[in-house]
N, C-alpha and C positions, 0 to 999 in steps of 0.2 A: 652116651659114651662118645667122646670126641677122636679122632684121628691122632692129636696130639698126645692124648692120654693113653693110646694103645702105646704110640712110640716111647713115652715115658716107661711105661710098665715092661715093654720088651727090653728096652737098654738098661733097666734096673735088673731084669730077671738073668739077662746076659753076663752083666759084670758081676753081681752079688755085691755091689758096693754102691751106696748113695753118692759117695765121694767122687768114685770114677766115673759114674754115670752123669751126675751132674757134670763133670768136666767135658765129658761128650757131648751133652745136650746144650753147654753154655748157658745154664741156668744154675741158680743158686742151690746148695744142698738143702736147706729150709723149704724153698719152695718146690723142689722136686719130693722132699718128704710129703709135703702137704697135698700135692697132686695124687700120690699114692694112696694116701689115708682118705681122701676124697672118693677115690676111685673104689677102695674097700667098703666104705660107707654104700656108695651107689648100689654096689653089686649085693653086698651083705655077704660077702666072701673075705675072710682072711687070706691074703695073698703071699706074705712075708712072715717068717717068725724072726722075731729081732732078738740077738743074743748079744753077751758082752764080746764074742768074737766077730760079729757081723750080722749077717742076716742070710736067711736061705728059704727057699721056696716052701711053702705048704704042699700038700698033695693035691690040693683044689689048685693053687698057684701053678704048679708044675704042669697040671692038665690045660688050663686056660693060657699058660705061655706057649704050648706047642701049637694050639689052634690059633692064638693072637699073631704068632712068628709068621704062620702060613697066610694070614689075612692080610697082616701089615706087608709083606714082601709082594703078595698079589696086588696091593694097591700102589705100591712105588712102580713097579713094573707097568701096570696101567697108564700112570700118571707119565711115565716117560714115554710111552708108545704115544700117548695123546700130545706131549710136546713135540714129539717128532712129526706127526701128522700135521699139527698146526704150523711148523716149519717148513712143510713139504718134503721132508725128508723120508716120509714112510705113508702106505697108504696105496690106493689106486687111483688110476685115472682111465676113463673110458672114453676113447676117441671114435668117431664115425667118420667114414669116407665115403662120399657120394659114389655110387655104381657106376662103373665104365668110366671113372676119373683116373687119369694117367700121373700118378705119385711117385712112381720108380726113381725118378732123377733126383729127387730131393728126400722123401722120407726114410729111406734106409740111414741117410747121414744123420737125420735127427733122431731116430731111434737109438742109432749105436751111442751116440754122444749122450743123449738122456739117460741111458742103462749105466754107461760109465760113470757120470756124475752122480746118480741117484739109484743104486744098485738094489734099495730096498722098496722101490716105488713098483706096483706092480701096472704095467702100460700095457694094455691091449687095444686092438684095433678091430673094426667090425664095418662092414660094407653095408649100404644101404640105400634106398629110394630116396628122393626129394621129402616126399610124405613120411615115410618112417623115421628119416633123421631128425626132421622137425619135432616129431610127437614124441621120439625118444628124449631129444633135448629138454623139451619142456617138462617131461615126467622125471627127468634127473636120472635116467638110466644110461645116457649118455653125457658126458661132460663138456666135450668140444665135439666139433664137426667140421669137416672139410667140405665144402659145397660152392655154389656158384652165387655171386654176388647179387645178381636181381631177384634170386630165390629168397633170400632173407633180408634184402635191406630195409622192407616197410614192416618187417615183423616185430611186432611187442616184444620189450624187454631183451631183445637180441643184441649183442654187441659183436662186431667183427672187425676182423683186421685182413688187409691183402696180404697174399701169399706170393700168387704170380697173377700178372698181366696176362688176360688172354683177349683173343679176337673171336669174331664170329666168322663161317664160313658156310656156302651153299655146298651140300655134300650129297654126292650121289656115286652109285656102283659104276666102276670103270666102263662095264659093259652098257652103259646107257648112251645112247646116241649123242646126245650132248657133251660127253665125257672127252671127245674127241677135240674141243675146242680147247685153247690154250687160256681162255678167260669166258667166265660165263658170269652173267649179272641176274638179278631177279626178273628183269623184263624178258629173258630167255627163258625162265623156268614158269611163265604166269599160267602155261596151259597143262604144267604137269601136275601130278598127285602129291601133295604134301604129306609125309608121314611125321605126325605130331605126337607126344606124349600127353595123355589125357590129363584134362585139368584135374581131375578127383587126384591124381597123384602129384601134379605140378601145376596148381592155380595161375602162375606167373607165366610158362612158357608160351603155350599157344596163343593166348590174346596178344603178346608181343610181336609174335610171327606175323599173326594176321593183321595187326596194325601197320606194320612195314610193309606188307603187301598191299593194302588199301591204299598207302601212300602212294606206291608206284602203279596205282589204276586197276588192280584185280584183285578179286576174291578168289582163292584158290580151292579146288577139290581137296578135301582132307580126309586122311584115315588114321585114325587115334590108335596108338599103343597104349596099352595098360601100363607098362613100365618102360624106363629108360632102355633097359636090357632087351626088349621086345622092339623097341623103336630102333635100335642100332641093327637088330637080326633084319628087320624089315627093309632097311637101306642095304645091307650087304646083299640080300636076295634081288633086289631091283625093285622092290615095290613101291618105290617113289623116291623123292628128292626130300630134303630137309634143311634146316640150319642149326648147326651144332657148333659148339666152341673149340678151340683149338687144343683143349686139357683131355677131350674125348679120347678113350683109348682108340677109337676107331680111325683116329689120324695115323696111326701106326700100320693099318692095314694097307698094303700095295694094291689091293683090288677095289680101293675106295679113293674117290676123287675130292679135294678140297678146294673150294673157289673163295678166296676172301672177299667179304664185304663189309660195307659200313651199316652198322644197326643202330637202334634207338637206346640200347640197352647195355650194361656193363655184364659180359660173362667171365669176368675175371674169378679165380679161384679165391676165396677168402677160408680163413678158419674162424668160426663162430663159436659163442657160448651164450647161455642164459645168466643174464644178470642178477639172478635170483638164486644161483648155484653160487655156494661160499666154498667150495673145495679148494683149499690154498694151492693145491697141484696145478690149476688152471694158470695161475700166473707164474709158476715155476716152468710150466712146459713152455709157456709163451716167450719167457725171457731165453730160455735154451734153444728154443727154435729160432728166433730172433737172430740170437749170437751166431748159430750155424750156417744161417742162410744170409746173414748182412743185412738184415731188416730193421735193424735198432731205430730207424728214423720213421718207420711205418705208423702213421697215426692210428689209434682206434675209433672206431666209427658206432653210432648209436646211443645207448643211453649211458649214464655215467657208471664207471667201476674202478676202483682203485687197482692200478697194477703194480 
């Protein structure tokens, strides 16, 4: 039995007239009568009693009508819901944000505008480490992530777009002896302990920092933190210096000093997603974000994806 047959039966049962039902269904009356007759033969059930005054449902037909009506209405609701999801008007979008990253200057604007335009979309956010965000992105448990460009630009199947350009800084507690200086360079910190995030959590960061130190003629003493949160804590308590980007929440701490440097990598904030994730809300969110932040001219980088 097809959905079309169910639709024909429900309509005839509601109208109790082949003529009226045929008009509503935009089919000829003989064709509709033939569909109902075929349905009765397929089910081996008489659905209607035909009289000189019209038609009426048999007891079996009445029972089937109640069940078929619920089935057909549920089917139509599911189709309409699926159509809305396909168009990006319904559904859910899960967004990850890198731990200790300041997004307070733009994310509330994006969220408010998105909720206004797409009130039926469940949009939620989650913080996480480099490793966690990437793992969840590949697993499909996150649809998009806000992270640093150098961390994801060489990852397979990952698409990204710039959100905010950032710079790198030498970072230290304001109680560090060097913090009294107006300017601090890499040469000034060659004898300092560097606090870095472990390669287990972020395989990109430490090698990049070690490489730029080597270019300046030294190999630093290193203390590895398990997470970005732990790395920032160690900097705050004065356990060493580090190199961090300007989006780091530590930048807002008056007890921490930031000294700008030229690095060999791009620490800019990007939004990234997996090209194998076909959630239509990804393109909807991206378009909405670009309109709010004036980023319509930003290019998409990485593998090909229809936006």
